[in-house]
PDB file with SEQRES, HELIX, SHEET and CRYST1 records, atoms N, CA, C and O in Angstrom:
SEQRES   1 A   64  MET ILE LEU THR ASP LYS GLU LEU PHE GLU LEU THR GLY          
SEQRES   2 A   64  TYR ILE GLN GLY SER ARG GLN ALA LYS TRP ILE ASN GLU          
SEQRES   3 A   64  ASN TYR GLY PHE ASN PRO PRO ILE ARG ALA ASP GLY HIS          
SEQRES   4 A   64  PRO SER VAL THR TRP ASN GLN ILE ASN ALA PRO LYS ASN          
SEQRES   5 A   64  LYS PRO HIS ASN GLU PRO ASN TRP GLY VAL ALA ALA              
HELIX    1 AA1 ASP A    5  THR A   12  1                                   8    
HELIX    2 AA2 GLY A   17  TYR A   28  1                                  12    
HELIX    3 AA3 TRP A   44  ASN A   48  1                                   5    
CRYST1    1.000    1.000    1.000  90.00  90.00  90.00 P 1           1          
ATOM      1  N   MET A   1       0.834  -1.186   0.000  1.00  0.00           N  
ATOM      2  CA  MET A   1       0.000   0.000   0.000  1.00  0.00           C  
ATOM      3  C   MET A   1       0.881   1.252   0.000  1.00  0.00           C  
ATOM      4  O   MET A   1       1.890   1.328   0.700  1.00  0.00           O  
ATOM      5  N   ILE A   2       0.474   2.205  -0.788  1.00  0.00           N  
ATOM      6  CA  ILE A   2       1.189   3.479  -0.864  1.00  0.00           C  
ATOM      7  C   ILE A   2       0.723   4.385   0.272  1.00  0.00           C  
ATOM      8  O   ILE A   2      -0.469   4.455   0.573  1.00  0.00           O  
ATOM      9  N   LEU A   3       1.674   5.076   0.898  1.00  0.00           N  
ATOM     10  CA  LEU A   3       1.343   5.974   1.996  1.00  0.00           C  
ATOM     11  C   LEU A   3       0.474   7.127   1.504  1.00  0.00           C  
ATOM     12  O   LEU A   3       0.685   7.664   0.416  1.00  0.00           O  
ATOM     13  N   THR A   4      -0.494   7.491   2.314  1.00  0.00           N  
ATOM     14  CA  THR A   4      -1.343   8.645   2.016  1.00  0.00           C  
ATOM     15  C   THR A   4      -0.589   9.919   2.369  1.00  0.00           C  
ATOM     16  O   THR A   4       0.471   9.868   2.993  1.00  0.00           O  
ATOM     17  N   ASP A   5      -1.142  11.066   1.966  1.00  0.00           N  
ATOM     18  CA  ASP A   5      -0.525  12.343   2.320  1.00  0.00           C  
ATOM     19  C   ASP A   5      -0.428  12.497   3.836  1.00  0.00           C  
ATOM     20  O   ASP A   5       0.572  13.001   4.346  1.00  0.00           O  
ATOM     21  N   LYS A   6      -1.463  12.064   4.557  1.00  0.00           N  
ATOM     22  CA  LYS A   6      -1.452  12.153   6.021  1.00  0.00           C  
ATOM     23  C   LYS A   6      -0.350  11.265   6.601  1.00  0.00           C  
ATOM     24  O   LYS A   6       0.352  11.674   7.525  1.00  0.00           O  
ATOM     25  N   GLU A   7      -0.195  10.061   6.066  1.00  0.00           N  
ATOM     26  CA  GLU A   7       0.845   9.155   6.558  1.00  0.00           C  
ATOM     27  C   GLU A   7       2.239   9.682   6.245  1.00  0.00           C  
ATOM     28  O   GLU A   7       3.152   9.546   7.059  1.00  0.00           O  
ATOM     29  N   LEU A   8       2.409  10.288   5.061  1.00  0.00           N  
ATOM     30  CA  LEU A   8       3.697  10.891   4.730  1.00  0.00           C  
ATOM     31  C   LEU A   8       4.041  12.005   5.707  1.00  0.00           C  
ATOM     32  O   LEU A   8       5.187  12.127   6.140  1.00  0.00           O  
ATOM     33  N   PHE A   9       3.042  12.821   6.055  1.00  0.00           N  
ATOM     34  CA  PHE A   9       3.268  13.884   7.029  1.00  0.00           C  
ATOM     35  C   PHE A   9       3.628  13.304   8.397  1.00  0.00           C  
ATOM     36  O   PHE A   9       4.550  13.785   9.055  1.00  0.00           O  
ATOM     37  N   GLU A  10       2.901  12.273   8.822  1.00  0.00           N  
ATOM     38  CA  GLU A  10       3.175  11.656  10.126  1.00  0.00           C  
ATOM     39  C   GLU A  10       4.557  11.025  10.158  1.00  0.00           C  
ATOM     40  O   GLU A  10       5.239  11.075  11.182  1.00  0.00           O  
ATOM     41  N   LEU A  11       4.980  10.428   9.038  1.00  0.00           N  
ATOM     42  CA  LEU A  11       6.295   9.792   8.966  1.00  0.00           C  
ATOM     43  C   LEU A  11       7.415  10.819   8.978  1.00  0.00           C  
ATOM     44  O   LEU A  11       8.387  10.681   9.721  1.00  0.00           O  
ATOM     45  N   THR A  12       7.274  11.857   8.145  1.00  0.00           N  
ATOM     46  CA  THR A  12       8.385  12.797   7.940  1.00  0.00           C  
ATOM     47  C   THR A  12       8.308  14.056   8.786  1.00  0.00           C  
ATOM     48  O   THR A  12       9.333  14.659   9.106  1.00  0.00           O  
ATOM     49  N   GLY A  13       7.095  14.453   9.149  1.00  0.00           N  
ATOM     50  CA  GLY A  13       6.925  15.711   9.863  1.00  0.00           C  
ATOM     51  C   GLY A  13       6.863  16.911   8.938  1.00  0.00           C  
ATOM     52  O   GLY A  13       6.838  18.051   9.403  1.00  0.00           O  
ATOM     53  N   TYR A  14       6.837  16.669   7.633  1.00  0.00           N  
ATOM     54  CA  TYR A  14       6.800  17.747   6.649  1.00  0.00           C  
ATOM     55  C   TYR A  14       5.551  17.642   5.784  1.00  0.00           C  
ATOM     56  O   TYR A  14       5.049  16.547   5.529  1.00  0.00           O  
ATOM     57  N   ILE A  15       5.054  18.794   5.336  1.00  0.00           N  
ATOM     58  CA  ILE A  15       3.892  18.851   4.452  1.00  0.00           C  
ATOM     59  C   ILE A  15       4.342  18.908   2.993  1.00  0.00           C  
ATOM     60  O   ILE A  15       3.728  18.280   2.130  1.00  0.00           O  
ATOM     61  N   GLN A  16       5.393  19.644   2.719  1.00  0.00           N  
ATOM     62  CA  GLN A  16       5.866  19.852   1.349  1.00  0.00           C  
ATOM     63  C   GLN A  16       6.474  18.559   0.793  1.00  0.00           C  
ATOM     64  O   GLN A  16       7.316  17.928   1.432  1.00  0.00           O  
ATOM     65  N   GLY A  17       6.029  18.180  -0.407  1.00  0.00           N  
ATOM     66  CA  GLY A  17       6.462  16.928  -1.013  1.00  0.00           C  
ATOM     67  C   GLY A  17       7.954  16.825  -1.231  1.00  0.00           C  
ATOM     68  O   GLY A  17       8.535  15.765  -1.001  1.00  0.00           O  
ATOM     69  N   SER A  18       8.593  17.903  -1.670  1.00  0.00           N  
ATOM     70  CA  SER A  18      10.035  17.844  -1.924  1.00  0.00           C  
ATOM     71  C   SER A  18      10.811  17.627  -0.627  1.00  0.00           C  
ATOM     72  O   SER A  18      11.828  16.934  -0.617  1.00  0.00           O  
ATOM     73  N   ARG A  19      10.340  18.208   0.446  1.00  0.00           N  
ATOM     74  CA  ARG A  19      11.008  18.012   1.745  1.00  0.00           C  
ATOM     75  C   ARG A  19      10.771  16.597   2.264  1.00  0.00           C  
ATOM     76  O   ARG A  19      11.658  16.001   2.875  1.00  0.00           O  
ATOM     77  N   GLN A  20       9.577  16.058   2.022  1.00  0.00           N  
ATOM     78  CA  GLN A  20       9.296  14.675   2.401  1.00  0.00           C  
ATOM     79  C   GLN A  20      10.241  13.725   1.659  1.00  0.00           C  
ATOM     80  O   GLN A  20      10.800  12.806   2.257  1.00  0.00           O  
ATOM     81  N   ALA A  21      10.415  13.955   0.353  1.00  0.00           N  
ATOM     82  CA  ALA A  21      11.301  13.110  -0.444  1.00  0.00           C  
ATOM     83  C   ALA A  21      12.739  13.193   0.055  1.00  0.00           C  
ATOM     84  O   ALA A  21      13.436  12.181   0.130  1.00  0.00           O  
ATOM     85  N   LYS A  22      13.177  14.399   0.394  1.00  0.00           N  
ATOM     86  CA  LYS A  22      14.538  14.577   0.914  1.00  0.00           C  
ATOM     87  C   LYS A  22      14.700  13.844   2.237  1.00  0.00           C  
ATOM     88  O   LYS A  22      15.721  13.193   2.463  1.00  0.00           O  
ATOM     89  N   TRP A  23      13.706  13.942   3.113  1.00  0.00           N  
ATOM     90  CA  TRP A  23      13.753  13.269   4.407  1.00  0.00           C  
ATOM     91  C   TRP A  23      13.813  11.757   4.230  1.00  0.00           C  
ATOM     92  O   TRP A  23      14.577  11.078   4.916  1.00  0.00           O  
ATOM     93  N   ILE A  24      13.007  11.229   3.306  1.00  0.00           N  
ATOM     94  CA  ILE A  24      13.008   9.788   3.040  1.00  0.00           C  
ATOM     95  C   ILE A  24      14.378   9.353   2.539  1.00  0.00           C  
ATOM     96  O   ILE A  24      14.894   8.318   2.961  1.00  0.00           O  
ATOM     97  N   ASN A  25      14.968  10.135   1.642  1.00  0.00           N  
ATOM     98  CA  ASN A  25      16.294   9.806   1.141  1.00  0.00           C  
ATOM     99  C   ASN A  25      17.325   9.811   2.266  1.00  0.00           C  
ATOM    100  O   ASN A  25      18.155   8.905   2.345  1.00  0.00           O  
ATOM    101  N   GLU A  26      17.284  10.808   3.127  1.00  0.00           N  
ATOM    102  CA  GLU A  26      18.248  10.922   4.223  1.00  0.00           C  
ATOM    103  C   GLU A  26      18.079   9.815   5.256  1.00  0.00           C  
ATOM    104  O   GLU A  26      19.063   9.371   5.848  1.00  0.00           O  
ATOM    105  N   ASN A  27      16.852   9.362   5.483  1.00  0.00           N  
ATOM    106  CA  ASN A  27      16.592   8.403   6.547  1.00  0.00           C  
ATOM    107  C   ASN A  27      16.423   6.962   6.074  1.00  0.00           C  
ATOM    108  O   ASN A  27      16.577   6.036   6.871  1.00  0.00           O  
ATOM    109  N   TYR A  28      16.115   6.756   4.812  1.00  0.00           N  
ATOM    110  CA  TYR A  28      15.906   5.412   4.293  1.00  0.00           C  
ATOM    111  C   TYR A  28      16.818   5.069   3.130  1.00  0.00           C  
ATOM    112  O   TYR A  28      16.853   3.919   2.693  1.00  0.00           O  
ATOM    113  N   GLY A  29      17.554   6.043   2.623  1.00  0.00           N  
ATOM    114  CA  GLY A  29      18.577   5.776   1.628  1.00  0.00           C  
ATOM    115  C   GLY A  29      18.107   5.523   0.211  1.00  0.00           C  
ATOM    116  O   GLY A  29      18.814   4.879  -0.565  1.00  0.00           O  
ATOM    117  N   PHE A  30      16.929   6.013  -0.145  1.00  0.00           N  
ATOM    118  CA  PHE A  30      16.494   5.886  -1.533  1.00  0.00           C  
ATOM    119  C   PHE A  30      15.711   7.122  -1.943  1.00  0.00           C  
ATOM    120  O   PHE A  30      15.098   7.793  -1.112  1.00  0.00           O  
ATOM    121  N   ASN A  31      15.741   7.411  -3.240  1.00  0.00           N  
ATOM    122  CA  ASN A  31      14.995   8.535  -3.794  1.00  0.00           C  
ATOM    123  C   ASN A  31      13.652   8.014  -4.298  1.00  0.00           C  
ATOM    124  O   ASN A  31      13.599   7.296  -5.296  1.00  0.00           O  
ATOM    125  N   PRO A  32      12.575   8.369  -3.617  1.00  0.00           N  
ATOM    126  CA  PRO A  32      11.272   7.880  -4.052  1.00  0.00           C  
ATOM    127  C   PRO A  32      10.808   8.581  -5.320  1.00  0.00           C  
ATOM    128  O   PRO A  32      11.159   9.739  -5.548  1.00  0.00           O  
ATOM    129  N   PRO A  33      10.021   7.896  -6.150  1.00  0.00           N  
ATOM    130  CA  PRO A  33       9.434   8.578  -7.300  1.00  0.00           C  
ATOM    131  C   PRO A  33       8.471   9.658  -6.822  1.00  0.00           C  
ATOM    132  O   PRO A  33       7.862   9.530  -5.760  1.00  0.00           O  
ATOM    133  N   ILE A  34       8.336  10.706  -7.600  1.00  0.00           N  
ATOM    134  CA  ILE A  34       7.473  11.829  -7.238  1.00  0.00           C  
ATOM    135  C   ILE A  34       6.187  11.757  -8.055  1.00  0.00           C  
ATOM    136  O   ILE A  34       6.225  11.625  -9.278  1.00  0.00           O  
ATOM    137  N   ARG A  35       5.058  11.846  -7.373  1.00  0.00           N  
ATOM    138  CA  ARG A  35       3.751  11.826  -8.030  1.00  0.00           C  
ATOM    139  C   ARG A  35       3.505  13.168  -8.712  1.00  0.00           C  
ATOM    140  O   ARG A  35       4.248  14.128  -8.507  1.00  0.00           O  
ATOM    141  N   ALA A  36       2.457  13.219  -9.522  1.00  0.00           N  
ATOM    142  CA  ALA A  36       2.101  14.440 -10.248  1.00  0.00           C  
ATOM    143  C   ALA A  36       1.797  15.600  -9.303  1.00  0.00           C  
ATOM    144  O   ALA A  36       1.980  16.759  -9.675  1.00  0.00           O  
ATOM    145  N   ASP A  37       1.329  15.300  -8.065  1.00  0.00           N  
ATOM    146  CA  ASP A  37       1.020  16.366  -7.116  1.00  0.00           C  
ATOM    147  C   ASP A  37       2.249  16.839  -6.331  1.00  0.00           C  
ATOM    148  O   ASP A  37       2.130  17.696  -5.454  1.00  0.00           O  
ATOM    149  N   GLY A  38       3.438  16.282  -6.642  1.00  0.00           N  
ATOM    150  CA  GLY A  38       4.673  16.722  -6.004  1.00  0.00           C  
ATOM    151  C   GLY A  38       5.069  15.952  -4.762  1.00  0.00           C  
ATOM    152  O   GLY A  38       6.128  16.216  -4.194  1.00  0.00           O  
ATOM    153  N   HIS A  39       4.257  15.016  -4.326  1.00  0.00           N  
ATOM    154  CA  HIS A  39       4.568  14.224  -3.139  1.00  0.00           C  
ATOM    155  C   HIS A  39       5.214  12.899  -3.543  1.00  0.00           C  
ATOM    156  O   HIS A  39       4.951  12.380  -4.628  1.00  0.00           O  
ATOM    157  N   PRO A  40       6.065  12.351  -2.660  1.00  0.00           N  
ATOM    158  CA  PRO A  40       6.702  11.079  -2.982  1.00  0.00           C  
ATOM    159  C   PRO A  40       5.705   9.924  -2.964  1.00  0.00           C  
ATOM    160  O   PRO A  40       4.714   9.941  -2.235  1.00  0.00           O  
ATOM    161  N   SER A  41       5.995   8.937  -3.776  1.00  0.00           N  
ATOM    162  CA  SER A  41       5.200   7.720  -3.815  1.00  0.00           C  
ATOM    163  C   SER A  41       6.012   6.629  -3.136  1.00  0.00           C  
ATOM    164  O   SER A  41       7.004   6.152  -3.686  1.00  0.00           O  
ATOM    165  N   VAL A  42       5.588   6.234  -1.936  1.00  0.00           N  
ATOM    166  CA  VAL A  42       6.336   5.297  -1.111  1.00  0.00           C  
ATOM    167  C   VAL A  42       5.385   4.239  -0.584  1.00  0.00           C  
ATOM    168  O   VAL A  42       4.257   4.547  -0.198  1.00  0.00           O  
ATOM    169  N   THR A  43       5.837   2.993  -0.566  1.00  0.00           N  
ATOM    170  CA  THR A  43       5.014   1.923  -0.013  1.00  0.00           C  
ATOM    171  C   THR A  43       5.466   1.615   1.417  1.00  0.00           C  
ATOM    172  O   THR A  43       6.581   1.946   1.819  1.00  0.00           O  
ATOM    173  N   TRP A  44       4.581   0.980   2.164  1.00  0.00           N  
ATOM    174  CA  TRP A  44       4.937   0.565   3.523  1.00  0.00           C  
ATOM    175  C   TRP A  44       6.034  -0.478   3.493  1.00  0.00           C  
ATOM    176  O   TRP A  44       6.839  -0.547   4.421  1.00  0.00           O  
ATOM    177  N   ASN A  45       6.087  -1.298   2.442  1.00  0.00           N  
ATOM    178  CA  ASN A  45       7.168  -2.285   2.343  1.00  0.00           C  
ATOM    179  C   ASN A  45       8.527  -1.597   2.272  1.00  0.00           C  
ATOM    180  O   ASN A  45       9.493  -2.076   2.865  1.00  0.00           O  
ATOM    181  N   GLN A  46       8.613  -0.484   1.556  1.00  0.00           N  
ATOM    182  CA  GLN A  46       9.870   0.255   1.476  1.00  0.00           C  
ATOM    183  C   GLN A  46      10.257   0.829   2.839  1.00  0.00           C  
ATOM    184  O   GLN A  46      11.434   0.829   3.200  1.00  0.00           O  
ATOM    185  N   ILE A  47       9.293   1.307   3.579  1.00  0.00           N  
ATOM    186  CA  ILE A  47       9.562   1.907   4.887  1.00  0.00           C  
ATOM    187  C   ILE A  47       9.935   0.849   5.909  1.00  0.00           C  
ATOM    188  O   ILE A  47      10.815   1.069   6.741  1.00  0.00           O  
ATOM    189  N   ASN A  48       9.272  -0.295   5.853  1.00  0.00           N  
ATOM    190  CA  ASN A  48       9.498  -1.341   6.849  1.00  0.00           C  
ATOM    191  C   ASN A  48      10.645  -2.286   6.512  1.00  0.00           C  
ATOM    192  O   ASN A  48      10.995  -3.136   7.330  1.00  0.00           O  
ATOM    193  N   ALA A  49      11.237  -2.158   5.326  1.00  0.00           N  
ATOM    194  CA  ALA A  49      12.341  -3.025   4.924  1.00  0.00           C  
ATOM    195  C   ALA A  49      13.577  -2.716   5.776  1.00  0.00           C  
ATOM    196  O   ALA A  49      13.789  -1.576   6.190  1.00  0.00           O  
ATOM    197  N   PRO A  50      14.383  -3.744   6.030  1.00  0.00           N  
ATOM    198  CA  PRO A  50      15.625  -3.495   6.777  1.00  0.00           C  
ATOM    199  C   PRO A  50      16.498  -2.479   6.050  1.00  0.00           C  
ATOM    200  O   PRO A  50      16.657  -2.552   4.831  1.00  0.00           O  
ATOM    201  N   LYS A  51      17.059  -1.541   6.791  1.00  0.00           N  
ATOM    202  CA  LYS A  51      17.856  -0.470   6.188  1.00  0.00           C  
ATOM    203  C   LYS A  51      19.208  -0.964   5.691  1.00  0.00           C  
ATOM    204  O   LYS A  51      19.678  -0.509   4.648  1.00  0.00           O  
ATOM    205  N   ASN A  52      19.838  -1.877   6.404  1.00  0.00           N  
ATOM    206  CA  ASN A  52      21.173  -2.350   6.030  1.00  0.00           C  
ATOM    207  C   ASN A  52      21.102  -3.743   5.422  1.00  0.00           C  
ATOM    208  O   ASN A  52      21.925  -4.604   5.733  1.00  0.00           O  
ATOM    209  N   LYS A  53      20.138  -3.959   4.572  1.00  0.00           N  
ATOM    210  CA  LYS A  53      19.959  -5.242   3.927  1.00  0.00           C  
ATOM    211  C   LYS A  53      21.159  -5.513   3.020  1.00  0.00           C  
ATOM    212  O   LYS A  53      21.504  -4.676   2.186  1.00  0.00           O  
ATOM    213  N   PRO A  54      21.805  -6.686   3.177  1.00  0.00           N  
ATOM    214  CA  PRO A  54      22.955  -6.984   2.319  1.00  0.00           C  
ATOM    215  C   PRO A  54      22.527  -7.146   0.862  1.00  0.00           C  
ATOM    216  O   PRO A  54      21.456  -7.679   0.571  1.00  0.00           O  
ATOM    217  N   HIS A  55      23.365  -6.686  -0.028  1.00  0.00           N  
ATOM    218  CA  HIS A  55      23.092  -6.781  -1.456  1.00  0.00           C  
ATOM    219  C   HIS A  55      23.680  -8.095  -1.965  1.00  0.00           C  
ATOM    220  O   HIS A  55      24.897  -8.278  -1.942  1.00  0.00           O  
ATOM    221  N   ASN A  56      22.848  -8.984  -2.411  1.00  0.00           N  
ATOM    222  CA  ASN A  56      23.288 -10.267  -2.914  1.00  0.00           C  
ATOM    223  C   ASN A  56      23.425 -10.287  -4.425  1.00  0.00           C  
ATOM    224  O   ASN A  56      23.897 -11.276  -4.986  1.00  0.00           O  
ATOM    225  N   GLU A  57      23.028  -9.231  -5.085  1.00  0.00           N  
ATOM    226  CA  GLU A  57      23.098  -9.161  -6.525  1.00  0.00           C  
ATOM    227  C   GLU A  57      24.179  -8.166  -6.934  1.00  0.00           C  
ATOM    228  O   GLU A  57      24.431  -7.193  -6.222  1.00  0.00           O  
ATOM    229  N   PRO A  58      24.820  -8.407  -8.085  1.00  0.00           N  
ATOM    230  CA  PRO A  58      25.832  -7.451  -8.539  1.00  0.00           C  
ATOM    231  C   PRO A  58      25.207  -6.106  -8.893  1.00  0.00           C  
ATOM    232  O   PRO A  58      24.059  -6.033  -9.333  1.00  0.00           O  
ATOM    233  N   ASN A  59      25.975  -5.057  -8.695  1.00  0.00           N  
ATOM    234  CA  ASN A  59      25.545  -3.716  -9.054  1.00  0.00           C  
ATOM    235  C   ASN A  59      26.077  -3.427 -10.450  1.00  0.00           C  
ATOM    236  O   ASN A  59      27.228  -3.019 -10.609  1.00  0.00           O  
ATOM    237  N   TRP A  60      25.236  -3.639 -11.465  1.00  0.00           N  
ATOM    238  CA  TRP A  60      25.653  -3.482 -12.851  1.00  0.00           C  
ATOM    239  C   TRP A  60      25.883  -2.019 -13.216  1.00  0.00           C  
ATOM    240  O   TRP A  60      26.452  -1.736 -14.270  1.00  0.00           O  
ATOM    241  N   GLY A  61      25.456  -1.088 -12.370  1.00  0.00           N  
ATOM    242  CA  GLY A  61      25.607   0.331 -12.659  1.00  0.00           C  
ATOM    243  C   GLY A  61      26.979   0.881 -12.315  1.00  0.00           C  
ATOM    244  O   GLY A  61      27.289   2.017 -12.674  1.00  0.00           O  
ATOM    245  N   VAL A  62      27.809   0.106 -11.628  1.00  0.00           N  
ATOM    246  CA  VAL A  62      29.129   0.571 -11.220  1.00  0.00           C  
ATOM    247  C   VAL A  62      30.112   0.388 -12.365  1.00  0.00           C  
ATOM    248  O   VAL A  62      30.202  -0.685 -12.962  1.00  0.00           O  
ATOM    249  N   ALA A  63      30.836   1.439 -12.656  1.00  0.00           N  
ATOM    250  CA  ALA A  63      31.852   1.364 -13.730  1.00  0.00           C  
ATOM    251  C   ALA A  63      33.067   0.604 -13.217  1.00  0.00           C  
ATOM    252  O   ALA A  63      33.493   0.784 -12.076  1.00  0.00           O  
ATOM    253  N   ALA A  64      33.600  -0.221 -14.048  1.00  0.00           N  
ATOM    254  CA  ALA A  64      34.778  -1.028 -13.665  1.00  0.00           C  
ATOM    255  C   ALA A  64      36.040  -0.205 -13.753  1.00  0.00           C  
ATOM    256  O   ALA A  64      37.127  -0.709 -13.471  1.00  0.00           O  
TER     257      ALA A  64                                                      
END                                                                             
């Protein structure tokens, strides 16, 4: 389930979507997609996932 605007405010303490996205990035380590209304689109699974989850897959984006 995607967090509602009220849940985003309760989680981050911010009303402005760009500040919510910045807070999520600083505290959860990912840049959430931004909806048309300017607020981040985040699921509860993303919020509840372990923060230091080991990466078992190669990072193909890293230059050798």
